[in-house]
C-alpha positions in Angstrom: 56.5 9.0 -23.0 56.9 10.3 -26.4 56.9 8.0 -29.5 60.7 8.1 -29.9 61.4 7.1 -26.3 58.9 4.2 -26.5 60.6 3.0 -29.8 64.1 3.3 -28.2 63.0 1.4 -25.1 61.3 -1.3 -27.2 64.4 -1.7 -29.4 66.6 -2.0 -26.4 64.3 -4.7 -24.8 64.2 -6.6 -28.1 68.0 -6.5 -28.4 68.4 -7.7 -24.8 65.9 -10.6 -25.4 67.7 -11.6 -28.6 71.1 -11.6 -26.8 69.7 -13.6 -23.9 68.0 -16.2 -26.1 71.0 -16.7 -28.4 73.4 -16.9 -25.4 71.2 -19.5 -23.8 71.2 -21.5 -27.0 74.9 -21.4 -27.3 75.4 -22.5 -23.7 72.9 -25.4 -24.2 75.1 -26.8 -27.0 78.1 -27.2 -24.7 76.7 -27.6 -21.2 75.4 -30.6 -19.3 71.9 -29.9 -18.2 70.7 -31.3 -14.9 67.4 -30.9 -13.2 67.1 -28.3 -10.5 64.6 -28.7 -7.6 61.1 -28.3 -9.0 62.0 -29.3 -12.6 60.8 -32.1 -14.8 63.3 -32.6 -17.6 63.0 -34.9 -20.6 66.3 -35.8 -22.3 66.8 -37.0 -25.8 69.4 -39.6 -24.8 69.6 -42.4 -22.2 71.2 -41.7 -18.8 69.9 -38.1 -18.6 72.6 -37.2 -20.9 72.3 -33.9 -22.8 75.6 -34.1 -24.7 74.8 -33.9 -28.4 71.0 -34.0 -27.8 68.1 -31.8 -26.8 66.1 -31.5 -23.6 62.8 -30.1 -22.4 62.2 -28.5 -19.0 58.6 -28.7 -17.7 57.1 -27.2 -14.5 54.1 -29.4 -13.8 51.0 -27.4 -12.9 48.2 -29.7 -13.9 48.0 -28.3 -17.4 48.8 -30.2 -20.6 52.1 -29.3 -22.3 52.3 -30.4 -25.9 55.6 -31.4 -27.5 54.1 -31.4 -31.0 56.2 -29.3 -33.4 59.1 -29.1 -30.8 62.4 -30.9 -31.1 61.6 -33.3 -28.2 58.4 -34.6 -29.9 58.8 -38.4 -30.0 62.5 -38.1 -29.0 62.6 -38.5 -25.2 64.7 -41.4 -23.9 65.2 -40.5 -20.2 63.9 -38.1 -17.5 64.5 -36.5 -14.1 61.6 -35.4 -12.0 62.6 -33.3 -9.0 59.1 -32.1 -8.3 56.6 -33.3 -5.7 54.1 -34.1 -8.5 53.4 -37.1 -10.7 54.0 -36.3 -14.4 52.1 -38.4 -17.0 53.5 -38.7 -20.6 51.2 -39.4 -23.5 52.1 -40.6 -27.0 49.3 -38.5 -28.4 49.2 -34.7 -28.6 47.0 -32.6 -26.2 47.3 -35.3 -23.4 44.7 -37.4 -25.2 44.4 -41.1 -25.2 45.9 -43.5 -22.7 48.8 -42.5 -20.4 52.0 -44.1 -21.8 54.3 -43.4 -19.0 54.0 -42.2 -15.4 56.9 -40.4 -13.6 56.6 -40.5 -9.9 57.6 -37.5 -7.8 61.3 -37.1 -7.1 62.3 -39.9 -9.5 64.5 -40.5 -12.5 64.5 -43.0 -15.3 67.8 -43.5 -17.2 66.2 -45.4 -20.1 62.7 -45.4 -21.4 63.3 -48.4 -23.7 63.0 -50.8 -20.8 59.3 -49.8 -20.4 58.3 -49.5 -24.1 58.1 -45.7 -24.1 61.4 -44.7 -25.8 60.9 -41.9 -28.3 57.1 -41.8 -27.9 56.3 -38.7 -25.7 54.1 -36.2 -27.5 52.5 -34.4 -24.6 52.6 -34.4 -20.8 50.6 -33.3 -17.7 
């Protein structure tokens, strides 16, 4: 391909990515988010309620996912785990220190405050 064609294709892909990202963000502000099979979702509010809050979807694979620097850092209040894996939440970054919360496979928790882990998650594995 010549340089002009590569630049045109690159610009088109960047535009499509920007459109998809901004459209997904707009939908997230107005849609109720529920976990699909194979998702682990943290919600900012109790009762797995997205309305007016943020959420974080995680696909557990044994690796650590850090929430540091993300909107859900120290903000999770409920979760839904539709995976066949146990997910461990830590109140420290990089999955360090003691496990603060354990989500069993195919489970949900409407309110982290009843187990002392409300608004504390900083990383998960």
